C-alpha positions in Angstrom: 0.1 0.2 0.4 1.9 3.0 -1.0 -1.1 5.1 -2.5 -1.4 8.3 -0.3 -5.0 8.6 -1.2 -6.1 5.7 0.5 -4.2 7.3 4.1 -5.3 9.7 6.8 -3.3 12.5 7.3 -1.6 11.0 10.2 -0.7 8.1 7.9 0.4 10.3 5.3 2.6 11.8 7.9 4.1 8.6 9.1 4.5 7.6 5.3 6.8 10.7 4.2 9.0 10.3 7.6 10.0 7.1 7.1 10.4 7.2 3.6 13.2 9.9 4.2 14.2 7.9 7.4 14.8 4.5 5.3 16.7 6.6 2.8 19.2 7.6 5.8 19.5 3.9 6.9 19.5 2.1 3.5 22.6 0.4 4.6 20.6 -1.4 7.2 19.6 -4.0 4.6 23.3 -5.1 4.7 23.6 -5.2 8.4 22.6 -8.6 9.7 20.3 -8.7 13.1 21.9 -9.2 16.2 20.1 -12.3 17.6 21.4 -12.2 21.4 17.7 -11.7 22.7 16.8 -15.0 21.6 19.9 -17.0 22.2 21.0 -19.3 25.1 22.2 -17.4 27.9 21.6 -15.2 30.8 18.6 -13.0 30.8 17.7 -9.4 31.5 14.5 -9.4 33.2 14.8 -5.8 34.0 14.8 -5.0 30.5 11.3 -4.6 28.9 12.1 -6.0 25.5 14.1 -9.1 26.8 10.7 -9.6 28.8 9.0 -9.5 26.0 10.7 -12.4 24.0 10.8 -14.1 27.4 6.9 -14.0 27.1 7.1 -14.8 23.1 9.6 -17.8 24.0 7.3 -19.2 26.6 4.3 -19.6 24.5 6.6 -21.8 22.1 5.8 -20.3 18.7 7.7 -23.0 16.6 5.3 -23.8 14.0 2.8 -21.0 14.4 1.7 -17.9 12.8 3.2 -14.7 14.2 2.0 -11.1 13.1 4.6 -8.3 13.9 3.0 -5.0 12.8 5.1 -2.0 12.0 7.6 -4.1 11.4 10.2 -1.4 10.5 13.7 -2.6 9.4 12.9 -6.5 10.3 14.6 -6.7 13.5 11.6 -8.5 15.6 10.4 -10.6 12.1 13.8 -12.1 11.8 14.3 -12.7 15.6 11.0 -14.4 15.9 11.2 -16.4 12.7 14.6 -17.9 14.3 12.3 -19.4 16.9 10.5 -21.4 14.3 7.7 -19.3 13.7 5.6 -18.7 10.5 6.1 -14.9 10.6 3.7 -12.4 8.5 5.6 -8.9 9.0 3.5 -5.4 7.8 4.2 -1.7 7.8 2.8 1.3 6.2 6.4 2.1 4.7 7.3 0.3 1.2 10.9 1.5 1.8 11.1 -0.1 5.3 9.5 -3.3 4.1 12.1 -3.5 1.5 15.3 -3.2 3.4 13.5 -5.6 6.2 13.2 -8.0 3.2 17.1 -7.6 2.0 18.0 -8.3 5.6 15.9 -11.7 5.6 17.3 -12.6 2.6 20.8 -11.8 3.4 20.4 -13.9 6.5 19.1 -16.6 4.6 15.4 -16.8 6.3 12.7 -17.4 3.9 9.9 -18.0 6.5 8.8 -14.3 6.8 5.9 -13.0 4.4 6.1 -9.2 4.4 3.4 -6.9 3.2 2.7 -3.1 3.0 -0.1 -2.0 5.0 -1.5 -0.3 7.6 -2.3 -2.0 11.1 -5.7 -0.4 11.4 -6.5 -1.8 7.7 -5.5 -5.5 7.3 -5.9 -7.8 4.9 -5.1 -11.3 6.4 -8.3 -13.3 7.4 -10.0 -13.6 10.2 -9.0 -16.1 13.2 -5.4 -16.5 11.3 -3.0 -15.9 13.7 -1.7 -17.5 17.1 0.2 -14.7 18.4 0.4 -10.7 17.4 3.7 -9.2 18.8 3.5 -5.0 19.2 6.8 -3.8 19.9 6.7 0.1 19.9 4.0 0.6 17.4 0.8 1.2 19.1 1.7 4.7 19.8 2.0 5.4 16.1 -1.3 4.3 15.2 -5.0 4.6 15.9 -5.2 2.0 18.6 -9.0 1.4 18.3 -8.8 0.8 15.2 -5.9 -1.4 15.3 -7.0 -3.6 18.2 -10.4 -4.4 16.5 -8.3 -5.8 13.4 -6.1 -7.6 16.0 -8.8 -9.3 17.6 -10.5 -10.1 14.3 -7.3 -11.8 12.7 -6.3 -13.8 15.8 -7.7 -17.4 16.3 -9.6 -17.9 19.5 -7.0 -18.3 22.2 -4.7 -16.6 20.1 -2.1 -14.3 21.9 -0.8 -10.9 22.1 2.7 -9.5 23.4 3.1 -5.7 23.3 5.9 -3.8 24.7 5.1 -0.2 24.4 6.3 2.9 25.7 3.9 4.3 28.3 3.2 7.3 30.5 0.0 8.1 32.8 -1.5 11.2 32.2 -0.6 12.5 35.6 2.9 12.1 35.1 2.5 13.7 31.3 1.0 16.8 33.0 4.7 17.0 35.0 6.5 16.2 31.9 4.2 19.4 29.9 5.1 21.4 32.3 7.2 24.4 31.6 10.1 23.7 33.8 10.2 20.2 32.4 9.6 20.7 28.8 11.2 24.0 28.4 14.3 23.9 30.6 14.9 20.3 31.6 14.3 17.8 29.0 16.1 19.8 26.5 19.3 19.8 28.6 18.6 16.0 29.3 18.2 14.6 26.0 21.7 14.2 24.6 22.3 12.6 28.1 19.6 10.1 28.0 19.4 9.7 24.3 22.8 9.8 23.3 21.7 12.5 20.5 20.0 15.5 20.2 17.7 14.1 17.5 15.9 11.1 18.9 13.6 8.9 16.9 10.3 10.6 17.3 7.9 11.5 14.8 5.5 14.3 15.0 2.7 12.5 15.9 3.9 10.1 18.5 3.4 9.8 21.8 3.2 7.6 24.8 0.2 5.4 25.3 -1.7 6.5 28.4 -3.7 4.6 31.0 -6.9 4.8 28.9 -5.0 3.3 26.0 -3.6 0.8 27.9 -7.2 0.0 29.3 -8.0 -0.7 25.8 -5.3 -3.2 25.2 -6.4 -5.1 28.5 -9.9 -4.8 27.2 -9.6 -7.2 24.1 -7.7 -9.7 26.6 -8.5 -12.5 29.2 -6.5 -12.1 32.1 -4.0 -9.8 30.9 -0.9 -9.6 32.9 1.1 -6.2 32.9 4.8 -5.6 34.2 6.0 -1.8 34.3 9.6 -0.7 33.8 11.4 2.7 33.7 11.2 5.0 36.8 14.6 6.6 36.6 15.7 5.3 33.3 14.4 7.4 30.3 13.8 10.2 32.3 16.9 11.1 34.7 19.6 8.7 33.3 19.9 6.4 29.8 17.0 3.9 29.7 19.1 0.7 29.9 21.7 1.3 32.6 21.4 -2.1 34.0 21.5 -1.4 37.7 18.9 1.3 37.5 16.9 -0.8 35.3 16.8 -3.6 37.9 15.8 -1.0 40.3 13.0 0.5 38.5 11.6 -3.2 37.5 11.8 -4.2 41.0 9.9 -1.2 42.7 7.2 -0.6 39.9 6.2 -4.2 40.5 6.3 -4.4 44.1 3.3 -2.5 44.2 1.8 -2.8 40.8 -0.8 0.8 41.3 2.5 2.6 41.6 3.7 0.7 38.2 0.9 1.8 36.6 1.1 5.4 37.7 5.1 6.1 37.4 6.2 3.6 34.6 7.8 4.7 31.3 7.3 1.3 29.7 4.7 -1.4 29.9 4.4 -5.3 28.7 1.1 -6.7 28.2 0.7 -10.3 27.8 -3.0 -12.1 27.4 -5.2 -14.3 25.2 -7.3 -12.5 23.2 -11.0 -12.3 24.2 -13.4 -13.2 20.8 
C-alpha cells in the first residue's frame, strides 16, 4: 500500500517521515540482525524488550503463525522467525519493508511473509494468527482501529505480547510543565538518548492509562509488567542497575507501576 490517497493525514505524515528515514538508513539492508535476545544465556529481566521475548518464547511459537505489525527494518520479524515461527510482517512504509526483506534474504531466512499495509486495515483472514507481537508500534497508530483488527485476525486462544512506551496522564502533565519541557528536557536529551535528535515522529506519543485499558480490554486476564522509573527520564533507559531498581520498585506495587512507569509489557489471550 503506497497510494497516499488511501491514507488519512496521520498515515501520510508517517509515510513521508519513514520514506526519508529509510533513505538515511539504507545501509541496514546489509546489516545482519543481532540475535542475542533469542539466544541461550543469561536473561535481562529488568529490560522490557528482553522480557517481551521471554513471553514469546514461553508461548513456544515454533510452527505457529505470528504477526509483527509495524515491522520497520525487520529486526523483530527476523528474531521471531529464528524461533521457528511462520512470521507475517507488515508496515505502512514500502521503503522500510524493502530493507527488512533484504535483511531477511541476506540472513537466509525464508519463513517471513512481508506486506505493505497499515495496522488499522489489514488484509489477513479472520482467525488466522496464533500470536501478535507489538514492539513500540501502538503509539504510532489509531489504537482502537488497530486493536479491532488484531482481535479479528487472531484465532480464539491466540495471544498478544505488547511492549510499549507508556506514561500515565498524571506523569505526562509533569512532563509538559514549563520547567520540564522548556528547560530540563532539552538539557537532558543528549545524555539520555545519546543524540540531540531522538527517533520521534511528529504524531508520536506514549500510550496512557486509557489506551492501556483498551489493550487489556481485548484480552482475557491480561498481565502487565512495568519498567522505567528513573531510566529514560533521568538517566539512559537501559543502565542495568537502574533498570533492575526501576523494575523491582514498579512491580512491587502494581498500582505504583501503572502511575509512574515509562514502559509497559502486556501479555494475554485474546477475548473473542
